[in-house]
C-alpha positions as CSV (number, residue, x, y, z in Angstrom):
1,M,-4.6,-14.8,-16.6
2,V,-4.4,-11.0,-16.0
3,A,-7.5,-9.2,-14.7
4,F,-8.0,-5.5,-14.1
5,N,-10.5,-3.3,-12.2
6,C,-11.2,0.4,-12.8
7,A,-13.4,2.0,-10.1
8,A,-16.1,4.3,-11.3
9,A,-15.0,7.9,-11.0
10,H,-17.0,10.9,-12.2
11,R,-14.3,13.5,-11.5
12,L,-10.5,13.4,-11.7
13,D,-8.6,15.8,-9.5
14,A,-7.3,18.7,-11.5
15,A,-3.8,18.3,-10.2
16,V,-3.7,14.9,-11.8
17,C,-5.5,15.3,-15.1
18,D,-5.0,19.0,-16.0
19,P,-2.3,18.8,-18.8
20,V,-0.9,22.2,-18.0
21,R,-0.5,21.5,-14.4
22,A,1.1,18.2,-15.3
23,L,3.7,20.0,-17.4
24,E,4.5,22.2,-14.4
25,W,5.7,19.0,-12.7
26,A,8.5,18.7,-15.3
27,P,8.7,21.7,-17.6
28,E,11.2,20.0,-19.9
29,A,8.6,17.4,-20.9
30,A,7.9,18.0,-24.6
31,V,4.2,17.2,-24.7
32,E,1.7,19.3,-26.6
33,F,-2.1,19.4,-26.1
34,P,-4.9,20.9,-28.2
35,A,-5.6,24.5,-27.4
36,A,-9.1,23.5,-26.1
37,Q,-7.3,21.7,-23.2
38,Q,-5.1,24.6,-22.2
39,Q,-6.2,26.0,-18.8
40,P,-4.5,28.5,-16.6
41,S,-2.7,27.1,-13.6
42,A,-4.1,27.9,-10.1
43,K,-2.1,30.7,-8.4
44,P,-1.2,30.3,-4.7
45,Q,-3.7,32.2,-2.6
46,P,-2.6,34.9,-0.1
47,E,-2.3,33.5,3.4
48,Q,-5.4,35.2,4.7
49,Q,-7.5,34.0,1.8
50,A,-6.0,30.5,2.2
51,G,-7.0,30.4,5.9
52,A,-10.5,31.4,5.1
53,A,-10.7,28.8,2.3
54,K,-9.5,26.1,4.6
55,A,-12.0,27.0,7.3
56,G,-14.8,26.9,4.7
57,I,-13.7,23.5,3.3
58,L,-13.5,22.1,6.9
59,D,-17.0,23.4,7.6
60,K,-18.4,21.8,4.4
61,R,-16.6,18.6,5.1
62,R,-18.1,18.4,8.6
63,R,-21.6,19.0,7.3
64,H,-21.5,16.8,4.2
65,V,-18.8,14.1,4.6
66,G,-19.0,11.2,7.0
67,P,-16.8,11.6,10.1
68,N,-15.3,8.1,9.6
69,L,-13.4,9.5,6.6
70,A,-10.3,10.4,8.6
71,L,-7.9,13.3,8.0
72,F,-4.2,13.3,8.4
73,F,-3.2,15.6,11.3
74,E,-6.9,16.1,12.2
75,E,-6.2,18.9,14.7
76,D,-4.6,21.0,11.9
77,P,-5.3,19.3,8.6
78,L,-3.3,20.2,5.5
79,H,-5.1,22.0,2.7
80,I,-3.2,20.5,-0.2
81,V,-3.8,22.0,-3.7
82,R,-1.0,20.6,-5.8
83,G,1.6,17.8,-6.0
84,Q,4.9,17.4,-7.8
85,G,7.2,14.4,-7.5
86,C,7.6,13.8,-3.8
87,E,6.4,17.3,-2.8
88,L,2.9,18.5,-1.8
89,F,1.9,22.2,-1.8
90,D,-0.7,23.8,0.4
91,A,-2.9,26.8,-0.5
92,E,-0.3,29.2,0.9
93,G,2.4,27.8,-1.4
94,N,4.3,25.9,1.3
95,S,6.0,22.7,0.2
96,Y,5.8,19.5,2.2
97,L,8.0,16.4,1.7
98,D,5.6,13.5,1.2
99,C,7.3,10.4,2.8
100,I,4.1,8.3,3.1
101,N,2.0,8.5,-0.1
102,N,2.9,5.2,-1.8
103,V,-0.2,5.5,-4.0
104,S,1.4,8.2,-6.1
105,H,4.0,5.6,-7.0
106,V,6.0,7.4,-9.6
107,G,5.5,10.9,-8.2
108,H,2.6,13.3,-7.8
109,A,1.1,14.6,-11.1
110,H,3.7,12.8,-13.2
111,P,3.4,14.5,-16.7
112,K,3.6,11.3,-18.7
113,V,0.9,9.6,-16.6
114,A,-1.4,12.7,-16.6
115,A,-0.9,13.1,-20.3
116,A,-1.8,9.5,-21.1
117,V,-5.0,9.7,-19.1
118,A,-6.0,13.1,-20.5
119,Q,-5.3,12.0,-24.1
120,Q,-7.4,8.8,-23.7
121,L,-10.2,10.6,-21.9
122,G,-10.2,13.1,-24.8
123,T,-10.4,10.3,-27.4
124,L,-12.5,7.5,-26.0
125,N,-13.5,6.2,-22.6
126,T,-15.8,3.2,-22.8
127,N,-16.1,-0.4,-21.6
128,S,-14.0,-3.3,-22.9
129,R,-16.9,-5.1,-24.6
130,Y,-15.5,-3.2,-27.6
131,L,-12.2,-4.3,-29.0
132,H,-9.5,-1.9,-27.9
133,E,-5.7,-2.3,-28.1
134,G,-4.9,-0.7,-24.7
135,L,-6.6,-3.5,-22.7
136,A,-4.7,-6.3,-24.4
137,T,-1.4,-4.4,-24.4
138,Y,-1.5,-3.6,-20.7
139,S,-2.6,-7.2,-19.8
140,E,0.4,-8.5,-21.9
141,A,2.7,-6.0,-20.2
142,I,1.7,-7.0,-16.7
143,A,1.9,-10.7,-17.5
144,G,5.4,-10.0,-18.7
145,T,6.5,-8.8,-15.3
146,M,5.5,-12.1,-13.7
147,P,7.7,-15.2,-13.3
148,D,6.8,-17.8,-15.9
149,P,5.8,-20.5,-13.3
150,L,2.9,-18.4,-12.2
151,Q,1.0,-19.1,-15.4
152,A,2.1,-22.8,-15.4
153,S,1.5,-23.6,-11.8
154,Q,-1.0,-26.3,-10.8
155,L,-3.1,-26.5,-7.7
156,A,-3.0,-29.5,-5.4
157,P,-6.2,-31.5,-5.8
158,C,-8.6,-31.2,-2.9
159,S,-9.2,-34.3,-0.9
160,P,-12.7,-35.7,-1.5
161,A,-13.0,-36.3,2.2
162,S,-12.8,-32.6,3.1
163,N,-16.0,-31.4,1.7
164,G,-16.9,-29.1,4.6
165,P,-17.3,-25.3,4.6
166,L,-14.5,-23.3,2.9
167,H,-12.5,-21.0,5.1
168,V,-9.6,-18.7,4.5
169,A,-6.3,-17.9,6.3
170,V,-4.5,-14.6,6.7
171,V,-1.6,-13.1,8.7
172,D,-2.3,-11.1,11.8
173,H,-2.4,-7.3,11.4
174,A,-2.7,-7.6,7.6
175,Y,-4.8,-5.2,5.5
176,H,-6.4,-6.3,2.3
177,G,-9.0,-3.7,1.4
178,H,-12.2,-1.9,2.3
179,T,-15.0,-4.0,0.8
180,S,-16.9,-6.2,3.3
181,A,-15.2,-9.3,2.0
182,C,-11.7,-7.7,2.3
183,I,-12.4,-6.3,5.8
184,D,-13.2,-9.9,6.8
185,L,-9.7,-10.8,5.6
186,S,-8.0,-7.8,7.4
187,P,-7.2,-8.2,11.1
188,Y,-5.9,-4.6,10.9
189,K,-9.5,-3.6,10.3
190,F,-11.7,-6.1,12.2
191,K,-9.5,-5.8,15.3
192,G,-9.2,-2.1,15.0
193,P,-11.4,0.7,16.2
194,G,-15.0,0.0,15.2
195,G,-14.1,-3.5,14.1
196,G,-16.5,-6.4,14.5
197,G,-14.0,-9.0,15.4
198,R,-12.7,-12.1,13.6
199,P,-15.3,-13.8,11.3
200,V,-15.7,-17.5,12.0
201,H,-14.5,-18.4,8.5
202,V,-11.2,-16.6,8.9
203,H,-8.1,-18.2,10.6
204,V,-5.3,-15.9,11.6
205,L,-1.6,-16.8,11.5
206,P,0.4,-14.9,14.1
207,C,2.4,-12.1,12.6
208,P,6.1,-13.0,12.4
209,D,8.2,-10.6,14.4
210,V,11.9,-10.8,13.7
211,Y,12.6,-7.9,16.1
212,R,11.1,-9.8,19.1
213,G,12.0,-13.2,17.8
214,C,8.6,-14.9,17.7
215,N,6.3,-16.6,15.2
216,L,9.0,-17.0,12.6
217,D,8.1,-20.5,11.4
218,G,5.6,-20.2,8.5
219,G,5.0,-23.9,8.2
220,A,4.1,-24.3,11.8
221,A,1.8,-21.4,11.7
222,A,0.0,-22.8,8.6
223,R,-0.4,-26.2,10.2
224,A,-2.0,-24.7,13.3
225,A,-4.5,-22.7,11.2
226,I,-5.3,-25.8,9.1
227,A,-5.9,-27.9,12.2
228,E,-8.1,-25.2,13.7
229,A,-10.3,-25.2,10.6
230,E,-10.5,-29.0,10.5
231,R,-11.6,-29.2,14.1
232,G,-14.6,-27.2,13.1
233,G,-15.3,-29.5,10.1
234,A,-14.0,-26.9,7.6
235,R,-11.0,-26.7,5.3
236,I,-8.9,-23.7,4.3
237,A,-9.5,-22.9,0.6
238,A,-7.2,-19.9,0.3
239,F,-4.3,-18.2,2.1
240,F,-3.9,-14.4,1.7
241,S,-0.8,-12.5,2.6
242,E,0.8,-9.2,1.8
243,S,4.4,-10.0,0.7
244,I,5.5,-7.3,3.2
245,L,3.0,-6.3,5.8
246,S,2.4,-2.6,5.4
247,C,-0.3,-1.4,7.8
248,G,0.9,-4.1,10.1
249,G,4.1,-2.1,10.6
250,Q,6.3,-2.6,7.5
251,V,7.0,-6.2,8.5
252,V,9.6,-7.9,6.4
253,L,8.8,-11.6,6.5
254,P,11.7,-13.8,7.7
255,E,13.5,-15.8,5.0
256,G,11.5,-18.9,4.0
257,Y,8.4,-17.8,5.8
258,L,6.0,-17.8,2.8
259,A,7.6,-21.0,1.3
260,G,6.7,-22.8,4.5
261,V,3.1,-21.5,4.5
262,Y,2.6,-22.2,0.8
263,R,3.9,-25.8,1.2
264,E,1.5,-26.6,3.9
265,M,-1.5,-24.8,2.4
266,R,-1.1,-26.3,-1.0
267,A,-0.7,-29.8,0.5
268,H,-4.3,-29.3,1.8
269,G,-5.7,-27.9,-1.5
270,A,-5.6,-24.2,-0.7
271,V,-4.8,-21.4,-3.2
272,C,-2.0,-19.0,-2.2
273,V,-2.7,-15.3,-2.9
274,A,0.0,-12.6,-2.8
275,D,-1.4,-9.1,-2.1
276,E,1.1,-6.7,-3.8
277,V,-1.0,-3.5,-3.7
278,Q,1.4,-1.7,-1.4
279,C,4.7,-3.5,-2.0
280,G,4.7,-4.2,-5.8
281,F,5.8,-2.5,-8.9
282,G,9.5,-2.2,-8.0
283,R,9.0,-0.6,-4.6
284,V,11.2,-3.1,-2.8
285,G,14.1,-2.4,-5.2
286,R,15.6,-5.9,-5.4
287,A,12.6,-7.3,-7.2
288,F,9.6,-6.0,-9.2
289,W,7.2,-8.0,-7.0
290,A,7.9,-8.4,-3.3
291,F,6.8,-12.1,-3.3
292,Q,10.0,-12.7,-5.4
293,L,12.1,-11.8,-2.3
294,Q,10.6,-14.9,-0.6
295,E,11.4,-17.1,-3.7
296,V,7.8,-18.3,-4.0
297,V,5.3,-18.2,-6.9
298,P,1.7,-17.5,-5.8
299,D,-1.4,-18.9,-7.5
300,I,-3.0,-15.4,-7.6
301,V,-1.3,-12.0,-7.4
302,T,-3.4,-8.8,-6.7
303,F,-2.4,-5.2,-7.2
304,G,-4.0,-1.8,-7.2
305,K,-3.7,2.0,-6.5
306,P,0.0,2.5,-7.2
307,C,-0.3,0.7,-10.5
308,G,-2.2,3.8,-11.8
309,N,-0.3,6.4,-9.7
310,G,-3.6,7.2,-7.9
311,F,-5.9,6.6,-10.9
312,P,-8.7,4.3,-9.6
313,M,-7.6,0.9,-11.0
314,A,-6.6,-2.5,-9.7
315,G,-6.0,-6.0,-11.1
316,L,-4.9,-9.5,-10.6
317,V,-2.9,-12.2,-12.3
318,T,-3.7,-15.9,-11.9
319,S,-2.3,-19.3,-12.9
320,P,-4.6,-21.2,-15.3
321,P,-6.7,-23.3,-12.8
322,P,-8.2,-20.5,-10.7
323,G,-8.5,-18.3,-13.8
324,K,-10.4,-20.9,-15.7
325,A,-12.7,-21.5,-12.7
326,F,-13.5,-17.8,-12.5
327,S,-14.1,-17.5,-16.2
328,Q,-16.6,-20.4,-16.3
329,R,-18.9,-18.6,-13.8
330,M,-21.3,-15.8,-14.7
331,E,-20.0,-12.8,-16.5
332,F,-18.4,-10.4,-14.1
333,F,-19.1,-6.9,-15.4
334,C,-17.5,-4.5,-12.9
335,N,-14.9,-2.7,-14.8
336,L,-12.8,-5.9,-14.9
337,W,-10.8,-7.4,-17.7
338,E,-9.2,-10.8,-18.2
339,G,-6.4,-11.6,-20.6
340,A,-3.7,-14.3,-21.2
341,P,-3.7,-17.2,-20.9
342,L,-7.5,-17.4,-21.3
343,P,-8.2,-15.7,-24.7
344,A,-11.9,-16.4,-24.4
345,A,-12.2,-14.4,-21.2
346,R,-15.1,-12.0,-20.8
347,A,-14.4,-8.5,-19.8
348,G,-15.6,-5.0,-19.0
349,G,-13.7,-1.8,-18.1
350,C,-12.7,1.7,-19.2
351,T,-10.1,2.5,-21.8
352,A,-8.4,5.3,-19.8
353,A,-7.2,2.8,-17.1
354,P,-4.9,0.7,-19.3
355,A,-3.5,3.9,-20.8
356,C,-2.7,5.1,-17.3
357,G,-1.3,1.7,-16.3
358,L,1.0,1.5,-19.3
359,A,2.3,5.0,-18.7
360,V,3.2,4.0,-15.1
361,L,5.1,0.9,-16.3
362,E,6.9,3.0,-18.9
363,V,7.9,5.6,-16.3
364,I,9.2,2.9,-14.0
365,R,11.3,1.5,-16.8
366,E,12.5,4.8,-18.5
367,E,13.4,6.5,-15.3
368,E,14.9,3.4,-13.7
369,L,12.7,3.8,-10.6
370,Q,13.1,0.3,-9.4
371,A,16.8,0.8,-9.2
372,N,16.2,4.1,-7.6
373,A,14.0,2.5,-4.9
374,A,16.9,0.1,-4.2
375,R,19.5,2.9,-3.9
376,M,17.4,5.4,-2.0
377,G,16.0,2.6,0.2
378,A,19.5,1.6,1.2
379,H,20.5,5.2,1.8
380,C,17.4,5.8,4.0
381,L,18.2,2.6,6.0
382,R,21.8,3.8,6.6
383,L,20.6,7.2,7.8
384,L,17.9,5.8,10.0
385,R,20.2,3.2,11.5
386,E,22.6,6.0,12.4
387,L,19.7,7.6,14.3
388,Q,19.1,4.3,16.0
389,E,22.7,4.3,17.2
390,Q,22.3,7.8,18.5
391,H,18.9,7.1,20.2
392,P,19.0,3.4,21.2
393,D,16.7,4.1,24.1
394,V,13.7,4.8,21.9
395,I,14.4,3.3,18.4
396,G,14.2,-0.5,18.7
397,E,14.6,-1.5,15.1
398,V,14.9,0.0,11.6
399,R,13.7,-2.5,8.9
400,G,12.7,-2.5,5.3
401,E,13.2,-3.4,1.7
402,G,13.7,-0.6,-0.9
403,L,11.4,2.3,-0.1
404,M,9.2,0.4,2.2
405,I,10.7,1.1,5.6
406,G,9.6,1.0,9.3
407,V,11.2,2.6,12.4
408,E,10.0,0.7,15.5
409,V,9.7,3.2,18.4
410,V,9.7,1.7,21.9
411,T,9.5,2.9,25.5
412,D,12.5,0.8,26.5
413,P,14.9,-1.3,24.4
414,H,14.9,-4.1,26.9
415,T,11.2,-4.6,27.3
416,Q,10.6,-3.7,23.6
417,T,7.3,-2.2,24.6
418,P,5.7,-0.2,21.6
419,A,5.6,3.5,22.1
420,P,2.6,4.9,20.1
421,A,2.5,8.2,22.0
422,L,6.2,8.9,21.1
423,A,5.7,7.9,17.5
424,R,2.8,10.2,17.2
425,H,4.9,13.0,18.8
426,L,7.7,12.5,16.4
427,K,5.6,12.6,13.2
428,H,3.8,15.8,14.4
429,A,7.2,17.4,15.2
430,C,8.5,16.6,11.7
431,K,5.4,18.2,10.1
432,A,5.4,21.3,12.3
433,H,9.1,22.1,12.2
434,H,10.3,20.7,8.9
435,R,7.2,20.2,6.7
436,V,8.1,16.5,6.5
437,L,5.1,14.1,6.4
438,L,5.5,10.8,8.1
439,S,2.9,8.3,9.4
440,S,2.7,5.7,12.1
441,E,1.4,2.1,11.6
442,G,1.5,-1.3,13.2
443,P,-0.8,-3.0,15.7
444,F,0.0,-0.3,18.2
445,C,0.7,2.6,15.8
446,S,4.3,2.6,17.0
447,V,6.1,2.1,13.7
448,I,7.0,5.2,11.8
449,K,6.3,4.5,8.1
450,V,8.6,5.7,5.4
451,K,7.0,4.9,2.1
452,P,7.3,7.8,-0.4
453,P,6.9,7.8,-4.2
454,I,9.8,5.8,-5.6
455,C,11.3,8.9,-7.3
456,F,12.6,9.8,-3.9
457,S,16.0,11.5,-4.1
458,E,19.1,11.5,-1.9
459,G,18.5,15.0,-0.8
460,Q,14.9,14.2,0.2
461,A,16.1,11.1,2.1
462,E,18.5,13.4,4.1
463,R,15.8,15.9,4.7
464,M,13.5,13.2,6.1
465,A,16.2,11.8,8.4
466,G,17.2,15.3,9.5
467,A,13.7,16.1,10.5
468,L,13.5,12.9,12.6
469,R,16.9,13.6,14.1
470,D,15.9,17.1,15.2
471,A,12.7,15.7,16.7
472,L,14.6,13.1,18.6
473,D,17.3,15.4,19.8
474,A,14.7,17.9,21.1
475,L,13.3,15.3,23.5
476,T,14.1,15.9,27.2
477,P,14.2,13.1,29.8
478,D,10.9,14.4,31.1
479,D,9.4,14.3,27.6
480,K,10.5,10.7,27.2
481,A,9.2,9.7,30.6
482,A,5.8,11.3,30.0
483,L,5.5,9.8,26.5
484,A,6.6,6.4,27.7
485,A,3.9,6.4,30.4
486,A,1.2,7.5,28.0
487,S,2.4,4.8,25.5
488,R,2.2,2.0,28.1
489,E,-1.4,3.0,28.9
490,E,-2.3,3.1,25.3
491,V,-0.7,-0.3,24.6
492,E,-2.8,-1.9,27.4
493,R,-6.0,-0.5,25.9
494,I,-5.2,-1.6,22.4
495,A,-4.0,-5.1,23.6
496,E,-7.3,-5.6,25.4
497,R,-9.3,-4.6,22.3
498,H,-7.2,-7.0,20.2
499,R,-7.9,-9.8,22.7
500,L,-11.7,-9.2,22.6
501,L,-11.8,-9.1,18.8
502,S,-9.5,-11.9,18.0
């Protein structure tokens, strides 16, 4: 079964849906639009006007937007007005290399994706209670990317003796979304700033850490979580995991990890769910879906955001048993569709979303972006591991699959203590001196994230690595000592918060 969710959106950003601006992304694209849709492109503002505009926007934002909606580089936020491929442009016309925006999966303002959305919005945008080819075609296309066993898999029967409360299991530091239910499943959120701590119905498997050599046995971790639930008279009904932990620090799971967890969970009647939101659609290079790297087949696969290149859409694919169970409940009308293998499924949704999703799939195929992710990911890893050899005192590990890469920054290679202050310093230096945008993630925000659109080029990879090289080379011994001391204090505070909220 394939399902799809399109979030309500009253306005699309002009940089995404303006056909003229989309054509500026790739002038050679031979796409024509009706004259009524032609609009002049925005011209870069003079520096003084741009500064005034930025100040005005900041003032409006502070007065009308909640403070918990964070900004990148909050002390000097970027006023971005346009995107093109892996580049972002501010109001002054400056270009920034975007190495972190995985949501714009095939590149900012891709002309084919923008044209597909604009054309469908200009023709028809209504819910899927009406018969429309786009919905069925996209569902078929997504199902075609999945391994056949997914639709044929069967769930282990639940033991009649375990009729207690239904609990769930997740991996530590994982992030699964921002709804209340998803925050409950996300240690990254419920143990983070403002988090409410672990809900009683959630059991957390320790995050496997290949770098530090701990928690590598998925089967043992699963058995411990199952036993914990059973001691409270409950049973685990579902196990959720990102196939590569993203916000947790670009954690590549050790070989066989998910196979061990799935084996134990299914033996106790649990459904296994793969969250592919951040790692799917060819990003890992060697496979279209990251769970395939673990040689497992989940019972449910979820995806979103990058599948529409930033258009508000998401979806899931299930094997028949959970799909049938879902379809036998009340109608779920929340912009969601269901398709094969349940032809009688009920559905709702918007017609622009499948047009967008199909365009993204076509771009990945036509531009061979999965292969590009494999090549450029390998190139990035080579460049970053060269930096590790040059700076072994602060770079503990470089890891990743395809264009999903993490650089673990440490205070000392022997203690392997995370260095959040140093990671923060490096990303700010890259922005300030090279206009290269990087981010830091992980439980201590000490892992520099490299996760650009998968159209990333060789030259852009070298620009990214060069920016990091310059930032590292500029560090003096005093800088390193001060940043290490600040990092150790920060790690102690974060560790105490994690302890209290676990």
